[in-house]
Rosetta silent file (secondary structure, phi, psi, omega in degrees, C-alpha in Angstrom):
SEQUENCE: KKLGSNCLNGEVVIYRGTSKSEYDSKEFSQSWTLKEKIAHDFAFVHYDTQEDYTKTERVVLMSRIMSKHIYYYDKDDNEDEVIIDERRLIIPPAIISQKTMD
SCORE:     score description
SCORE:     0.000 S_00000001
   1 L     0.000  147.333 -177.375  105.383  156.800  126.614 S_00000001
   2 E   -89.044  148.782 -179.227  108.750  156.981  128.127 S_00000001
   3 L   -66.097  130.372  176.069  108.915  155.637  131.624 S_00000001
   4 L   -79.824  149.839 -171.270  108.307  158.354  134.197 S_00000001
   5 L   -73.000  -19.161  173.710  110.702  158.618  137.079 S_00000001
   6 L   -97.730    0.780  177.008  107.653  158.201  139.584 S_00000001
   7 L   -78.165  -43.059 -175.814  106.046  155.204  137.811 S_00000001
   8 L  -141.546  137.231 -177.424  108.469  152.506  138.843 S_00000001
   9 L  -128.409  153.970  179.856  111.418  152.895  141.212 S_00000001
  10 L    59.691 -142.921  177.163  114.341  150.687  142.200 S_00000001
  11 E   -81.149  133.893 -178.833  114.364  146.955  141.620 S_00000001
  12 E  -124.538  133.866 -179.963  111.459  145.758  139.658 S_00000001
  13 E   -86.921  132.930 -174.017  110.191  142.114  139.260 S_00000001
  14 E  -133.279  145.783  177.620  109.521  141.243  135.639 S_00000001
  15 E  -128.728  161.967 -179.963  108.054  138.156  133.877 S_00000001
  16 E  -148.912  132.173  172.233  108.194  136.777  130.385 S_00000001
  17 E  -103.239  125.598 -173.768  106.251  133.996  128.694 S_00000001
  18 E  -155.430 -161.379 -177.694  108.317  132.249  125.913 S_00000001
  19 E   -96.930  156.476 -179.885  109.781  129.154  124.620 S_00000001
  20 H   -70.207  -32.174 -179.975  112.147  126.901  126.517 S_00000001
  21 H   -65.727  -27.611  169.639  114.642  127.268  123.642 S_00000001
  22 H   -70.134  -36.278  174.663  114.828  131.101  124.285 S_00000001
  23 H   -58.202  -47.795  179.903  115.588  130.316  127.877 S_00000001
  24 H   -63.821  -33.467 -178.941  118.193  127.738  126.945 S_00000001
  25 H   -78.414  -16.138 -177.994  119.950  130.287  124.561 S_00000001
  26 L    63.354   17.202  171.765  120.035  132.970  127.255 S_00000001
  27 L  -104.338  100.545 -169.078  119.120  135.490  124.545 S_00000001
  28 L   -95.289  138.197  173.508  116.153  137.253  125.795 S_00000001
  29 L   -60.194  173.294  174.750  113.798  139.635  124.005 S_00000001
  30 L   -93.121  -17.238 -177.394  113.314  143.180  125.390 S_00000001
  31 E   -86.833  115.038 -179.663  109.596  142.804  125.920 S_00000001
  32 E  -129.423  178.611 -178.687  108.493  141.743  129.511 S_00000001
  33 E  -141.489  153.059 -179.478  105.641  142.308  131.751 S_00000001
  34 L   -82.092  -20.972 -176.155  105.001  143.296  135.439 S_00000001
  35 L  -106.476  124.296  175.447  102.249  140.574  135.755 S_00000001
  36 H   -52.178  -44.212  179.231  102.794  136.789  136.061 S_00000001
  37 H   -58.216  -44.107 -179.353   99.357  136.158  134.582 S_00000001
  38 H   -60.600  -49.562 -176.398  100.186  138.176  131.399 S_00000001
  39 H   -65.307  -37.960  172.661  103.430  136.260  130.964 S_00000001
  40 H   -56.226  -48.642  177.867  101.458  132.966  131.516 S_00000001
  41 H   -60.949  -43.453 -179.147   98.988  133.804  128.756 S_00000001
  42 H   -66.695  -38.610 -179.404  101.853  134.664  126.409 S_00000001
  43 H   -69.919  -44.608 -172.013  103.511  131.329  127.179 S_00000001
  44 H  -118.373   -4.994 -176.739  100.451  129.053  127.088 S_00000001
  45 L  -119.530  -57.794 -158.770   97.468  130.746  125.524 S_00000001
  46 L   -64.430  -30.203 -175.092   97.867  133.503  122.964 S_00000001
  47 L  -110.780   14.769 -174.952   99.697  131.535  120.368 S_00000001
  48 L   -62.910  -12.769  178.087   98.278  127.962  120.862 S_00000001
  49 L   -91.258   -8.292 -174.729   96.531  127.998  117.425 S_00000001
  50 L   -80.410  135.915 -178.775   99.872  128.584  115.506 S_00000001
  51 L   -52.228  -49.406 -179.934  101.272  125.561  113.821 S_00000001
  52 L   -77.182    0.676 -176.152  104.951  126.106  115.119 S_00000001
  53 L   -90.874  -35.890 -179.337  103.666  126.645  118.612 S_00000001
  54 L   -58.827  152.573 -179.451  102.500  123.017  119.056 S_00000001
  55 L    51.063   28.868  167.892  104.932  120.463  120.498 S_00000001
  56 L  -116.249  144.263  178.168  107.158  123.091  121.973 S_00000001
  57 E   -81.292  127.453 -179.377  108.142  123.424  125.446 S_00000001
  58 E  -111.557  152.262 -179.401  106.867  126.818  126.935 S_00000001
  59 E  -141.474  154.904  168.175  107.977  128.544  129.997 S_00000001
  60 E  -106.266  122.429 -179.197  107.265  131.522  132.271 S_00000001
  61 E  -112.615  148.530 -178.796  110.291  133.303  133.420 S_00000001
  62 E  -128.577  142.310  174.461  110.832  135.704  136.355 S_00000001
  63 E  -154.510 -173.204  177.351  113.720  138.069  136.791 S_00000001
  64 E  -136.651  144.851  179.114  114.574  141.606  138.298 S_00000001
  65 E  -148.889  149.609  179.615  115.886  144.679  136.697 S_00000001
  66 E   -75.074  141.739 -177.766  116.532  148.199  138.000 S_00000001
  67 H   -60.326  -24.524  171.939  113.958  150.683  136.807 S_00000001
  68 H   -58.887  -19.879 -175.677  116.615  152.848  135.122 S_00000001
  69 H   -94.345    4.268  179.702  117.059  149.944  132.659 S_00000001
  70 E  -102.454  124.512 -176.494  113.386  149.936  131.621 S_00000001
  71 E   -86.873  -23.195 -176.175  113.033  152.016  128.480 S_00000001
  72 E  -145.485  136.722  169.255  109.264  151.933  128.168 S_00000001
  73 E  -167.206  136.823 -173.247  106.245  151.463  130.433 S_00000001
  74 L  -121.040  100.407 -169.099  102.708  152.654  130.067 S_00000001
  75 L   -68.646   -3.981 -178.102  100.755  152.318  133.362 S_00000001
  76 L   -93.925  -12.389 -172.350   97.564  152.419  131.131 S_00000001
  77 L   -74.977  121.349 -173.248   98.789  149.465  129.010 S_00000001
  78 L   -77.750   -0.519  170.780   96.601  146.409  130.001 S_00000001
  79 L   -96.770   -4.278 -179.555   99.560  144.010  129.359 S_00000001
  80 L    53.028   31.851 -172.813  101.757  145.957  131.801 S_00000001
  81 E   -68.339  145.801  176.390  104.467  145.667  129.271 S_00000001
  82 E  -126.688  127.882  169.067  108.025  146.859  130.018 S_00000001
  83 E   -95.139  130.059 -167.532  110.695  147.276  127.403 S_00000001
  84 E  -129.456  162.236  164.538  113.935  146.662  129.001 S_00000001
  85 L   -79.819  104.510 -176.000  117.666  146.516  128.388 S_00000001
  86 H   -66.087  -17.000  177.938  117.958  142.634  128.636 S_00000001
  87 H   -72.918  -18.658 -173.748  121.652  142.789  129.168 S_00000001
  88 H   -98.846   11.138 -177.332  120.947  144.501  132.497 S_00000001
  89 L   -59.719  142.045 -172.580  118.932  142.011  134.266 S_00000001
  90 L   -80.101  -39.832  177.303  120.013  141.721  138.022 S_00000001
  91 L  -123.113  152.943  175.650  119.469  138.050  138.256 S_00000001
  92 L   -58.545  142.193  177.290  119.388  135.361  135.608 S_00000001
  93 L   -56.633  133.169  171.785  115.809  134.614  134.496 S_00000001
  94 E  -105.380  137.188  177.414  114.304  131.654  136.462 S_00000001
  95 E   -76.036  126.809  178.898  111.683  129.285  134.982 S_00000001
  96 E  -123.439    5.157  174.417  108.627  129.517  137.463 S_00000001
  97 E  -167.978  145.245  179.332  106.201  127.486  134.996 S_00000001
  98 E  -168.307  137.359 -174.603  106.691  125.229  132.340 S_00000001
  99 E  -155.239  159.374  173.436  104.729  122.658  130.068 S_00000001
 100 E  -100.234  137.554 -179.047  105.016  121.104  126.583 S_00000001
 101 L   -94.233  133.138  177.645  102.230  122.111  124.277 S_00000001
 102 L  -101.439    0.000    0.000  100.499  119.320  122.271 S_00000001
């Protein structure tokens, strides 16, 4: 579903669970979420059985974006995923949680 003009308005806080190496590269993916808990699970839970996941530094990022730069949002999506134009972040993403996975 395309973002409806009445779904999200103005400046929107978004979160992303990812690797510290993505954060360091400053090349962020388009898929973010509106919920910190969802980003936390993507950073520290969902991929913990994958071999290349262990021994990596994982982070939860927070940023802000104007709603006009959100290309997709489905209010019925249980992950509250937003697809964004990552070049249009208002503030550089900040690490709000971090740990090394063993």
